[in-house]
C-alpha atoms as a printed R data frame, in Angstrom:
    type eleno elety resid chain resno       x      y       z
1   ATOM     1    CA   MET     A     1   0.000  0.000   0.000
2   ATOM     2    CA   LYS     A     2   1.423  3.363  -0.997
3   ATOM     3    CA   LYS     A     3   1.992  5.837   1.824
4   ATOM     4    CA   ILE     A     4   1.274  9.540   1.753
5   ATOM     5    CA   LYS     A     5   4.100 11.613   0.313
6   ATOM     6    CA   SER     A     6   5.975 14.648   1.598
7   ATOM     7    CA   LEU     A     7   3.293 17.021   0.278
8   ATOM     8    CA   ILE     A     8   0.773 15.598   2.724
9   ATOM     9    CA   LEU     A     9   3.233 15.704   5.595
10  ATOM    10    CA   ALA     A    10   3.713 19.379   4.822
11  ATOM    11    CA   ALA     A    11  -0.060 19.805   4.761
12  ATOM    12    CA   ALA     A    12  -0.285 18.207   8.178
13  ATOM    13    CA   ALA     A    13   2.199 20.726   9.523
14  ATOM    14    CA   PHE     A    14   0.203 23.520   7.912
15  ATOM    15    CA   SER     A    15  -2.994 22.256   9.517
16  ATOM    16    CA   LEU     A    16  -1.443 22.563  12.960
17  ATOM    17    CA   THR     A    17  -0.545 26.202  12.455
18  ATOM    18    CA   ALA     A    18  -3.347 27.488  10.228
19  ATOM    19    CA   PRO     A    19  -6.398 29.073  11.835
20  ATOM    20    CA   VAL     A    20  -9.441 26.815  11.947
21  ATOM    21    CA   PHE     A    21 -12.708 28.622  11.345
22  ATOM    22    CA   THR     A    22 -15.810 26.958  12.746
23  ATOM    23    CA   SER     A    23 -19.254 28.173  13.655
24  ATOM    24    CA   CYS     A    24 -18.533 27.738  17.375
25  ATOM    25    CA   SER     A    25 -15.749 28.911  19.627
26  ATOM    26    CA   SER     A    26 -14.676 27.519  22.976
27  ATOM    27    CA   ASN     A    27 -16.872 30.132  24.620
28  ATOM    28    CA   ASP     A    28 -20.071 29.164  22.846
29  ATOM    29    CA   SER     A    29 -23.160 28.835  24.955
30  ATOM    30    CA   ASP     A    30 -24.760 25.440  25.533
31  ATOM    31    CA   GLU     A    31 -27.597 26.543  23.264
32  ATOM    32    CA   ASN     A    32 -25.231 27.242  20.368
33  ATOM    33    CA   LEU     A    33 -23.466 23.968  20.999
34  ATOM    34    CA   ASP     A    34 -26.769 22.108  20.908
35  ATOM    35    CA   ASN     A    35 -27.596 23.798  17.596
36  ATOM    36    CA   LEU     A    36 -24.251 22.670  16.209
37  ATOM    37    CA   VAL     A    37 -24.841 19.095  17.383
38  ATOM    38    CA   SER     A    38 -28.190 19.159  15.594
39  ATOM    39    CA   GLU     A    39 -26.397 20.056  12.357
40  ATOM    40    CA   TYR     A    40 -24.226 16.988  12.770
41  ATOM    41    CA   THR     A    41 -27.322 14.899  13.494
42  ATOM    42    CA   VAL     A    42 -29.041 15.963  10.254
43  ATOM    43    CA   ASN     A    43 -26.083 14.723   8.238
44  ATOM    44    CA   ASP     A    44 -25.584 11.611  10.380
45  ATOM    45    CA   ASN     A    45 -29.190 10.581   9.750
46  ATOM    46    CA   MET     A    46 -28.958 11.328   6.021
47  ATOM    47    CA   VAL     A    47 -25.801  9.271   5.543
48  ATOM    48    CA   ALA     A    48 -27.020  6.435   7.786
49  ATOM    49    CA   ALA     A    49 -30.167  6.183   5.671
50  ATOM    50    CA   GLN     A    50 -28.122  6.090   2.463
51  ATOM    51    CA   LYS     A    51 -25.828  3.364   3.812
52  ATOM    52    CA   ALA     A    52 -28.780  1.281   4.957
53  ATOM    53    CA   LYS     A    53 -30.426  1.657   1.554
54  ATOM    54    CA   SER     A    54 -27.355  0.847  -0.531
55  ATOM    55    CA   GLY     A    55 -25.782 -1.780   1.693
56  ATOM    56    CA   LYS     A    56 -22.358 -0.491   0.650
57  ATOM    57    CA   ASP     A    57 -19.402 -0.337   3.005
58  ATOM    58    CA   GLU     A    58 -17.165  2.168   1.213
59  ATOM    59    CA   ALA     A    59 -17.611  5.928   0.906
60  ATOM    60    CA   VAL     A    60 -16.211  8.583  -1.424
61  ATOM    61    CA   LEU     A    61 -16.419 12.206  -0.295
62  ATOM    62    CA   LEU     A    62 -15.891 14.791  -3.036
63  ATOM    63    CA   VAL     A    63 -14.785 18.189  -1.727
64  ATOM    64    CA   ALA     A    64 -15.249 21.257  -3.932
65  ATOM    65    CA   PHE     A    65 -14.794 24.885  -2.955
66  ATOM    66    CA   GLY     A    66 -18.375 25.521  -4.048
67  ATOM    67    CA   SER     A    67 -20.490 27.841  -6.153
68  ATOM    68    CA   THR     A    68 -23.861 29.566  -6.284
69  ATOM    69    CA   TRP     A    69 -24.435 29.089 -10.019
70  ATOM    70    CA   ASN     A    70 -27.015 26.593 -11.247
71  ATOM    71    CA   ASN     A    71 -24.811 25.483 -14.159
72  ATOM    72    CA   ALA     A    72 -22.127 24.667 -11.576
73  ATOM    73    CA   PHE     A    73 -24.636 22.651  -9.516
74  ATOM    74    CA   LEU     A    74 -25.444 20.636 -12.639
75  ATOM    75    CA   ALA     A    75 -21.730 20.067 -13.225
76  ATOM    76    CA   PHE     A    76 -21.370 18.834  -9.644
77  ATOM    77    CA   ASP     A    77 -24.330 16.487 -10.169
78  ATOM    78    CA   LYS     A    78 -22.711 14.973 -13.256
79  ATOM    79    CA   THR     A    79 -19.400 14.660 -11.419
80  ATOM    80    CA   LYS     A    80 -21.099 12.723  -8.629
81  ATOM    81    CA   GLN     A    81 -22.773 10.474 -11.201
82  ATOM    82    CA   ALA     A    82 -19.420  9.827 -12.910
83  ATOM    83    CA   TYR     A    83 -17.917  8.844  -9.555
84  ATOM    84    CA   GLU     A    84 -20.821  6.530  -8.812
85  ATOM    85    CA   ALA     A    85 -20.119  4.760 -12.101
86  ATOM    86    CA   ALA     A    86 -16.374  4.614 -11.408
87  ATOM    87    CA   PHE     A    87 -16.830  3.398  -7.807
88  ATOM    88    CA   PRO     A    88 -19.833  1.045  -7.906
89  ATOM    89    CA   ASN     A    89 -19.025 -0.376  -4.469
90  ATOM    90    CA   ALA     A    90 -19.098  3.016  -2.751
91  ATOM    91    CA   ASP     A    91 -21.656  5.579  -1.668
92  ATOM    92    CA   VAL     A    92 -20.598  8.957  -3.100
93  ATOM    93    CA   TYR     A    93 -21.147 12.194  -1.185
94  ATOM    94    CA   PHE     A    94 -20.488 15.806  -2.181
95  ATOM    95    CA   CYS     A    95 -19.614 18.813  -0.027
96  ATOM    96    CA   PHE     A    96 -18.438 22.433  -0.205
97  ATOM    97    CA   SER     A    97 -15.514 23.820   1.761
98  ATOM    98    CA   SER     A    98 -16.724 27.427   1.428
99  ATOM    99    CA   ASP     A    99 -19.216 28.572   4.086
100 ATOM   100    CA   ILE     A   100 -20.141 31.542   1.891
101 ATOM   101    CA   CYS     A   101 -21.010 29.292  -1.055
102 ATOM   102    CA   ILE     A   102 -22.982 26.942   1.218
103 ATOM   103    CA   ASN     A   103 -25.022 29.809   2.668
104 ATOM   104    CA   ARG     A   104 -25.665 31.539  -0.642
105 ATOM   105    CA   ALA     A   105 -26.578 28.313  -2.415
106 ATOM   106    CA   SER     A   106 -29.077 27.492   0.335
107 ATOM   107    CA   VAL     A   107 -30.935 30.785  -0.069
108 ATOM   108    CA   GLY     A   108 -31.002 30.673  -3.870
109 ATOM   109    CA   GLU     A   109 -28.680 33.530  -4.755
110 ATOM   110    CA   ASN     A   110 -28.740 32.677  -8.467
111 ATOM   111    CA   THR     A   111 -31.365 31.414 -10.894
112 ATOM   112    CA   ASP     A   112 -31.439 28.872 -13.672
113 ATOM   113    CA   ASP     A   113 -31.580 29.847 -17.344
114 ATOM   114    CA   GLU     A   114 -35.373 30.168 -17.135
115 ATOM   115    CA   GLY     A   115 -35.166 32.654 -14.280
116 ATOM   116    CA   ASN     A   116 -36.269 30.248 -11.564
117 ATOM   117    CA   ILE     A   117 -34.616 30.599  -8.153
118 ATOM   118    CA   VAL     A   118 -32.532 27.535  -7.403
119 ATOM   119    CA   LYS     A   119 -31.789 26.545  -3.814
120 ATOM   120    CA   ARG     A   120 -29.310 23.788  -3.009
121 ATOM   121    CA   ASP     A   121 -28.245 22.385   0.343
122 ATOM   122    CA   TYR     A   122 -24.566 21.517   0.565
123 ATOM   123    CA   TYR     A   123 -22.574 20.804   3.708
124 ATOM   124    CA   GLU     A   124 -19.103 21.346   5.104
125 ATOM   125    CA   PRO     A   125 -16.586 18.477   5.002
126 ATOM   126    CA   ARG     A   126 -16.649 18.172   8.807
127 ATOM   127    CA   TYR     A   127 -20.360 17.309   8.862
128 ATOM   128    CA   LEU     A   128 -20.212 14.709   6.117
129 ATOM   129    CA   LEU     A   129 -16.962 13.209   7.387
130 ATOM   130    CA   HIS     A   130 -18.525 12.855  10.823
131 ATOM   131    CA   ALA     A   131 -21.630 11.280   9.294
132 ATOM   132    CA   ILE     A   132 -19.531  8.850   7.254
133 ATOM   133    CA   GLY     A   133 -17.627  7.954  10.425
134 ATOM   134    CA   ALA     A   134 -20.822  7.599  12.449
135 ATOM   135    CA   ALA     A   135 -22.098  5.168   9.801
136 ATOM   136    CA   LYS     A   136 -18.806  3.256  10.201
137 ATOM   137    CA   TYR     A   137 -17.871  2.809   6.575
138 ATOM   138    CA   SER     A   138 -14.915  0.449   6.448
139 ATOM   139    CA   LYS     A   139 -13.084  2.394   3.734
140 ATOM   140    CA   ILE     A   140 -13.188  6.140   3.082
141 ATOM   141    CA   TYR     A   141 -11.843  8.123   0.128
142 ATOM   142    CA   VAL     A   142 -11.714 11.926   0.345
143 ATOM   143    CA   GLN     A   143 -11.119 13.516  -3.039
144 ATOM   144    CA   SER     A   144 -10.081 17.136  -3.463
145 ATOM   145    CA   LEU     A   145 -11.666 18.761  -6.519
146 ATOM   146    CA   GLN     A   146  -9.190 21.641  -6.381
147 ATOM   147    CA   VAL     A   147  -7.029 22.346  -9.440
148 ATOM   148    CA   ILE     A   148  -3.730 22.996  -7.644
149 ATOM   149    CA   PRO     A   149  -2.428 21.772  -4.269
150 ATOM   150    CA   GLY     A   150  -2.744 25.210  -2.720
151 ATOM   151    CA   GLU     A   151  -4.548 26.926   0.136
152 ATOM   152    CA   GLU     A   152  -7.919 25.234  -0.373
153 ATOM   153    CA   PHE     A   153  -6.334 21.802  -0.616
154 ATOM   154    CA   ALA     A   154  -4.524 22.389   2.683
155 ATOM   155    CA   ALA     A   155  -7.934 22.999   4.262
156 ATOM   156    CA   VAL     A   156  -9.157 19.650   2.911
157 ATOM   157    CA   VAL     A   157  -6.165 17.892   4.456
158 ATOM   158    CA   ALA     A   158  -6.790 19.643   7.774
159 ATOM   159    CA   SER     A   159 -10.435 18.578   7.818
160 ATOM   160    CA   VAL     A   160  -9.519 14.910   7.272
161 ATOM   161    CA   LYS     A   161  -6.888 14.965  10.004
162 ATOM   162    CA   LYS     A   162  -9.304 16.635  12.391
163 ATOM   163    CA   PHE     A   163 -11.902 13.967  11.616
164 ATOM   164    CA   MET     A   164  -9.376 11.214  12.306
165 ATOM   165    CA   ASN     A   165  -8.511 12.838  15.618
166 ATOM   166    CA   ASN     A   166 -12.133 13.183  16.726
167 ATOM   167    CA   GLY     A   167 -11.443 16.880  16.890
168 ATOM   168    CA   TYR     A   168 -14.736 18.622  16.271
169 ATOM   169    CA   ILE     A   169 -16.917 18.897  19.379
170 ATOM   170    CA   ALA     A   170 -17.289 16.724  22.472
171 ATOM   171    CA   LYS     A   171 -20.981 16.096  21.912
172 ATOM   172    CA   ALA     A   172 -20.271 14.708  18.444
173 ATOM   173    CA   HIS     A   173 -17.384 12.385  19.219
174 ATOM   174    CA   LEU     A   174 -17.044  9.288  17.075
175 ATOM   175    CA   ASP     A   175 -16.130  5.792  18.191
176 ATOM   176    CA   ASP     A   176 -12.418  6.069  18.885
177 ATOM   177    CA   ASP     A   177 -11.886  2.350  18.288
178 ATOM   178    CA   TYR     A   178 -13.451  2.722  14.841
179 ATOM   179    CA   LEU     A   179 -11.056  5.540  13.919
180 ATOM   180    CA   ALA     A   180  -8.108  3.514  15.217
181 ATOM   181    CA   LYS     A   181  -9.197  0.607  13.020
182 ATOM   182    CA   LEU     A   182  -9.408  2.872   9.948
183 ATOM   183    CA   GLN     A   183  -5.769  3.756  10.587
184 ATOM   184    CA   GLU     A   184  -4.728  0.182  11.387
185 ATOM   185    CA   ASP     A   185  -6.434 -1.162   8.252
186 ATOM   186    CA   GLU     A   186  -4.974  1.653   6.114
187 ATOM   187    CA   ALA     A   187  -8.507  2.512   5.043
188 ATOM   188    CA   ILE     A   188  -8.552  6.342   4.965
189 ATOM   189    CA   PHE     A   189  -7.384  7.768   1.636
190 ATOM   190    CA   LEU     A   190  -6.766 11.250   0.249
191 ATOM   191    CA   GLY     A   191  -7.064 11.972  -3.482
192 ATOM   192    CA   MET     A   192  -4.886 14.748  -4.870
193 ATOM   193    CA   PRO     A   193  -5.864 17.904  -6.806
194 ATOM   194    CA   LEU     A   194  -5.887 17.926 -10.592
195 ATOM   195    CA   LEU     A   195  -2.386 19.350 -11.141
196 ATOM   196    CA   ASN     A   196  -0.686 17.670  -8.214
197 ATOM   197    CA   ASP     A   197   2.213 16.002 -10.031
198 ATOM   198    CA   PRO     A   198   4.195 18.229 -12.428
199 ATOM   199    CA   GLU     A   199   5.715 15.205 -14.177
200 ATOM   200    CA   VAL     A   200   2.473 13.287 -14.734
201 ATOM   201    CA   ASP     A   201  -0.598 15.485 -14.250
202 ATOM   202    CA   VAL     A   202   0.599 18.635 -15.997
203 ATOM   203    CA   PRO     A   203   1.452 16.972 -19.335
204 ATOM   204    CA   GLU     A   204  -1.696 14.833 -19.175
205 ATOM   205    CA   VAL     A   205  -3.959 17.846 -18.598
206 ATOM   206    CA   ALA     A   206  -2.126 19.769 -21.329
207 ATOM   207    CA   ALA     A   207  -2.722 16.905 -23.759
208 ATOM   208    CA   GLN     A   208  -6.409 16.730 -22.839
209 ATOM   209    CA   LEU     A   209  -6.872 20.493 -23.271
210 ATOM   210    CA   ASN     A   210  -5.047 20.450 -26.595
211 ATOM   211    CA   ALA     A   211  -7.270 17.630 -27.820
212 ATOM   212    CA   LEU     A   212 -10.267 19.870 -27.134
213 ATOM   213    CA   TYR     A   213  -8.945 23.233 -28.260
214 ATOM   214    CA   ALA     A   214  -6.384 22.554 -30.994
215 ATOM   215    CA   ALA     A   215  -8.771 23.925 -33.619
216 ATOM   216    CA   GLU     A   216  -9.084 27.200 -31.702
217 ATOM   217    CA   ALA     A   217  -5.316 27.411 -31.204
218 ATOM   218    CA   SER     A   218  -4.897 27.114 -34.971
219 ATOM   219    CA   GLN     A   219  -6.962 30.292 -35.361
220 ATOM   220    CA   GLY     A   220  -5.519 32.450 -32.582
221 ATOM   221    CA   VAL     A   221  -4.686 32.611 -28.891
222 ATOM   222    CA   VAL     A   222  -6.356 30.266 -26.419
223 ATOM   223    CA   ALA     A   223  -6.080 31.814 -22.944
224 ATOM   224    CA   PHE     A   224  -7.000 29.857 -19.819
225 ATOM   225    CA   MET     A   225  -7.972 31.712 -16.650
226 ATOM   226    CA   GLY     A   226  -7.151 29.910 -13.388
227 ATOM   227    CA   HIS     A   227  -7.585 31.109  -9.841
228 ATOM   228    CA   GLY     A   228  -4.179 31.014  -8.175
229 ATOM   229    CA   ASN     A   229  -3.215 32.146  -4.691
230 ATOM   230    CA   PRO     A   230  -1.701 35.443  -3.544
231 ATOM   231    CA   ASP     A   231   1.934 35.126  -2.459
232 ATOM   232    CA   THR     A   232   1.000 35.009   1.219
233 ATOM   233    CA   TYR     A   233  -1.347 32.057   0.573
234 ATOM   234    CA   ASP     A   234   0.740 30.166  -1.974
235 ATOM   235    CA   THR     A   235   0.659 26.949   0.045
236 ATOM   236    CA   PHE     A   236   3.192 24.374  -1.155
237 ATOM   237    CA   LYS     A   237   4.263 27.009  -3.741
238 ATOM   238    CA   ALA     A   238   1.520 25.546  -5.920
239 ATOM   239    CA   ASN     A   239   1.133 28.574  -8.215
240 ATOM   240    CA   VAL     A   240   4.016 27.210 -10.259
241 ATOM   241    CA   ARG     A   241   1.604 24.651 -11.732
242 ATOM   242    CA   TYR     A   242   0.042 27.370 -13.907
243 ATOM   243    CA   THR     A   243   3.424 28.277 -15.358
244 ATOM   244    CA   GLN     A   244   4.268 24.610 -15.845
245 ATOM   245    CA   LEU     A   245   0.949 24.034 -17.609
246 ATOM   246    CA   GLU     A   246   1.575 26.945 -19.981
247 ATOM   247    CA   VAL     A   247   4.997 25.528 -20.838
248 ATOM   248    CA   ALA     A   248   3.480 22.092 -21.495
249 ATOM   249    CA   LEU     A   249   0.701 23.565 -23.626
250 ATOM   250    CA   GLN     A   250   3.055 25.752 -25.637
251 ATOM   251    CA   ALA     A   251   5.141 22.693 -26.447
252 ATOM   252    CA   LEU     A   252   2.021 21.525 -28.297
253 ATOM   253    CA   ASN     A   253   1.082 24.920 -29.751
254 ATOM   254    CA   PRO     A   254   2.664 28.316 -28.936
255 ATOM   255    CA   ASN     A   255  -0.763 29.985 -28.998
256 ATOM   256    CA   TYR     A   256  -1.738 28.646 -25.562
257 ATOM   257    CA   TYR     A   257  -1.484 30.899 -22.489
258 ATOM   258    CA   VAL     A   258  -2.365 30.386 -18.827
259 ATOM   259    CA   GLY     A   259  -3.093 33.262 -16.436
260 ATOM   260    CA   THR     A   260  -4.936 33.718 -13.158
261 ATOM   261    CA   VAL     A   261  -7.024 36.123 -11.118
262 ATOM   262    CA   ASP     A   262  -4.862 35.909  -7.979
263 ATOM   263    CA   MET     A   263  -1.310 34.779  -8.781
264 ATOM   264    CA   PRO     A   264   1.131 37.719  -8.745
265 ATOM   265    CA   ASP     A   265   2.836 38.369 -12.091
266 ATOM   266    CA   ASN     A   266   0.335 36.157 -13.883
267 ATOM   267    CA   TYR     A   267  -2.708 38.376 -14.268
268 ATOM   268    CA   LYS     A   268  -4.426 39.207 -17.555
269 ATOM   269    CA   GLN     A   269  -1.967 42.034 -18.232
270 ATOM   270    CA   ASP     A   270   0.922 39.614 -17.768
271 ATOM   271    CA   VAL     A   271  -0.662 37.233 -20.263
272 ATOM   272    CA   LEU     A   272  -0.987 40.145 -22.693
273 ATOM   273    CA   GLY     A   273   2.655 41.039 -22.144
274 ATOM   274    CA   ARG     A   274   3.774 37.502 -23.000
275 ATOM   275    CA   MET     A   275   1.602 37.556 -26.108
276 ATOM   276    CA   GLN     A   276   3.029 40.871 -27.286
277 ATOM   277    CA   GLU     A   277   6.577 39.683 -26.670
278 ATOM   278    CA   LYS     A   278   5.850 37.074 -29.351
279 ATOM   279    CA   GLY     A   279   4.386 39.672 -31.688
280 ATOM   280    CA   ILE     A   280   0.729 38.759 -31.142
281 ATOM   281    CA   ASN     A   281  -0.794 42.232 -31.212
282 ATOM   282    CA   ASN     A   282  -4.177 41.401 -32.744
283 ATOM   283    CA   GLY     A   283  -6.331 38.514 -33.874
284 ATOM   284    CA   LYS     A   284  -8.622 36.092 -32.111
285 ATOM   285    CA   VAL     A   285  -8.477 35.299 -28.411
286 ATOM   286    CA   PHE     A   286 -10.531 32.389 -27.075
287 ATOM   287    CA   LEU     A   287 -11.121 32.449 -23.307
288 ATOM   288    CA   HIS     A   288 -11.638 29.343 -21.163
289 ATOM   289    CA   ALA     A   289 -11.934 28.809 -17.415
290 ATOM   290    CA   LEU     A   290  -9.169 26.736 -15.819
291 ATOM   291    CA   MET     A   291 -11.351 26.074 -12.776
292 ATOM   292    CA   SER     A   292 -13.322 23.027 -11.708
293 ATOM   293    CA   ILE     A   293 -16.613 24.757 -12.529
294 ATOM   294    CA   ALA     A   294 -17.730 27.936 -14.286
295 ATOM   295    CA   GLY     A   295 -18.958 30.121 -11.433
296 ATOM   296    CA   ASP     A   296 -18.552 33.779 -10.514
297 ATOM   297    CA   HIS     A   297 -14.963 34.024 -11.750
298 ATOM   298    CA   ALA     A   298 -15.787 32.483 -15.121
299 ATOM   299    CA   HIS     A   299 -18.989 34.448 -15.681
300 ATOM   300    CA   ASN     A   300 -17.771 37.792 -14.352
301 ATOM   301    CA   ASP     A   301 -13.970 38.053 -14.139
302 ATOM   302    CA   MET     A   302 -13.445 36.192 -17.391
303 ATOM   303    CA   ALA     A   303 -16.535 36.564 -19.576
304 ATOM   304    CA   GLY     A   304 -18.174 39.720 -18.232
305 ATOM   305    CA   GLU     A   305 -19.311 42.074 -21.001
306 ATOM   306    CA   GLY     A   306 -20.352 45.720 -20.913
307 ATOM   307    CA   GLU     A   307 -19.551 48.957 -19.140
308 ATOM   308    CA   GLU     A   308 -19.757 47.473 -15.657
309 ATOM   309    CA   TYR     A   309 -16.796 45.255 -16.535
310 ATOM   310    CA   TRP     A   310 -14.584 47.964 -18.037
311 ATOM   311    CA   ASP     A   311 -13.011 51.069 -16.529
312 ATOM   312    CA   PRO     A   312 -10.767 52.690 -19.156
313 ATOM   313    CA   GLU     A   313  -9.041 54.811 -16.519
314 ATOM   314    CA   GLU     A   314  -7.801 51.708 -14.705
315 ATOM   315    CA   GLU     A   315  -7.250 49.171 -17.456
316 ATOM   316    CA   GLU     A   316  -5.429 46.651 -15.274
317 ATOM   317    CA   SER     A   317  -7.973 46.761 -12.449
318 ATOM   318    CA   GLU     A   318  -9.093 43.346 -11.233
319 ATOM   319    CA   ASP     A   319 -12.668 44.592 -11.732
320 ATOM   320    CA   ASN     A   320 -12.113 44.688 -15.489
321 ATOM   321    CA   SER     A   321 -12.995 41.372 -17.095
322 ATOM   322    CA   TRP     A   322 -10.631 39.463 -19.344
323 ATOM   323    CA   PHE     A   323 -13.181 39.766 -22.155
324 ATOM   324    CA   GLU     A   324 -13.339 43.550 -21.987
325 ATOM   325    CA   TYR     A   325  -9.602 43.880 -21.362
326 ATOM   326    CA   PHE     A   326  -8.528 41.997 -24.476
327 ATOM   327    CA   LYS     A   327 -11.355 43.493 -26.557
328 ATOM   328    CA   ASN     A   328 -10.259 47.010 -25.651
329 ATOM   329    CA   LYS     A   329  -6.679 46.058 -26.532
330 ATOM   330    CA   GLY     A   330  -7.851 45.396 -30.086
331 ATOM   331    CA   TYR     A   331  -8.382 41.635 -30.087
332 ATOM   332    CA   ASP     A   332 -11.365 39.673 -31.408
333 ATOM   333    CA   VAL     A   333 -12.408 37.983 -28.163
334 ATOM   334    CA   GLN     A   334 -14.629 34.927 -27.968
335 ATOM   335    CA   VAL     A   335 -15.909 32.976 -24.966
336 ATOM   336    CA   PRO     A   336 -17.120 29.565 -26.168
337 ATOM   337    CA   VAL     A   337 -20.233 28.459 -24.294
338 ATOM   338    CA   VAL     A   338 -22.416 25.384 -24.003
339 ATOM   339    CA   GLY     A   339 -26.004 26.061 -22.992
340 ATOM   340    CA   ASN     A   340 -25.271 29.767 -22.448
341 ATOM   341    CA   HIS     A   341 -22.391 29.098 -20.053
342 ATOM   342    CA   PRO     A   342 -18.633 28.645 -20.238
343 ATOM   343    CA   LEU     A   343 -17.487 25.172 -19.215
344 ATOM   344    CA   GLY     A   344 -15.525 24.253 -16.123
345 ATOM   345    CA   LEU     A   345 -12.908 21.515 -16.041
346 ATOM   346    CA   LEU     A   346 -15.227 18.998 -14.376
347 ATOM   347    CA   GLU     A   347 -17.403 19.187 -17.480
348 ATOM   348    CA   LEU     A   348 -14.570 18.006 -19.721
349 ATOM   349    CA   PRO     A   349 -14.605 14.168 -19.597
350 ATOM   350    CA   GLY     A   350 -10.877 13.775 -20.242
351 ATOM   351    CA   ILE     A   351 -10.038 16.160 -17.396
352 ATOM   352    CA   LEU     A   352 -12.618 14.643 -15.034
353 ATOM   353    CA   ASN     A   353 -10.997 11.264 -15.642
354 ATOM   354    CA   VAL     A   354  -7.715 12.651 -14.274
355 ATOM   355    CA   TRP     A   355  -9.475 13.409 -10.973
356 ATOM   356    CA   ILE     A   356 -11.137  9.991 -10.980
357 ATOM   357    CA   GLN     A   357  -7.773  8.317 -11.523
358 ATOM   358    CA   HIS     A   358  -6.384 10.320  -8.604
359 ATOM   359    CA   THR     A   359  -9.082  8.795  -6.417
360 ATOM   360    CA   LYS     A   360  -8.278  5.308  -7.661
361 ATOM   361    CA   ASP     A   361  -4.604  6.011  -6.890
362 ATOM   362    CA   ALA     A   362  -5.399  7.799  -3.614
363 ATOM   363    CA   GLU     A   363  -2.798  7.282  -0.930
364 ATOM   364    CA   PHE     A   364  -3.322  6.099   2.589
365 ATOM   365    CA   LEU     A   365  -3.209  9.068   4.968
366 ATOM   366    CA   GLU     A   366  -0.464  7.747   7.189
367 ATOM   367    CA   ASP     A   367  -0.297  8.773  10.843
368 ATOM   368    CA   ALA     A   368  -3.576 10.707  10.649
369 ATOM   369    CA   TYR     A   369  -5.035  9.136  13.788
370 ATOM   370    CA   HIS     A   370  -3.942  9.850  17.356
371 ATOM   371    CA   SER     A   371  -5.993  8.485  20.220
372 ATOM   372    CA   MET     A   372  -8.136 10.868  22.229
373 ATOM   373    CA   TYR     A   373  -7.058  8.809  25.231
374 ATOM   374    CA   PRO     A   374  -3.263  8.543  25.000
375 ATOM   375    CA   GLU     A   375  -3.004  7.462  28.625
376 ATOM   376    CA   GLU     A   376  -4.679  4.210  27.613
């Protein structure tokens, strides 16, 4: 059985020093604590019912950052269905790591294409992990749906380690013997983000993207917009994956570029600078989201059209969309859509299969468990 590599050991160290944000502090009243326990109970009952219905003894938990867009919800649904087909012996669950996305999705912040308000209930990893543990699945896979092993992935690692250490709240403690057995049986696994391995994942994703967009690259620039982390949050120095992906793509066609909304020195103006250095001063520019789903960033930061997305006095402002930026620089900009929306990476079968393979290759999270009762 493969053991977890140095990246995960680094994540464990990060989890011990990073702030943990929960809905309760140590000074919460008993009433607030009871409300929190009830949130665990809702999920415990839901998962217990699913396990009883399916009769399965393995669980896969997919962890996405989240979204409030209906087209993203549909992409998450199809991702879950693909995992159910790939893991027929497991119950598959889906959660969001972003409290903001969970709250906004639950109140129906966005509508579908017909204008209907869409409300979706998603849950934090801690609730579903606890529920999976309470149901005593004998094997658990936790799969990160992040693109790079950065800040959000570190939070996924921290949530799994906290689960294995029974570290949420006293009133929701799991069976400590069960957690010890998960560790002893090497039955808790962590699946890596899309671009985890620069030697394997980066060239594979580049090949998959080129297979989809070679025709566009033959006509002009194909620019991918990723998220990235600011320098102070560049966990594991993961921003380098965007640069590595651009290098791999340009080995296939020099018209590919990869930028971000948050990585220093790799914003839209930096992408333009690299284009102009190669003499690309006009022509077509096709924009695609290099994110798991097409949510706010894809619809607004990348594809936003009109005056609200363009301030000519501050051309490089982050409030100016990539579409308006390149259009106002004289390029013929196109945002390919399917069903009125750009596509996220989870909607590209070849890319989704990379994530699925990561789950199949997921590594045992070594040394995740430490007894609550060390004196025993």
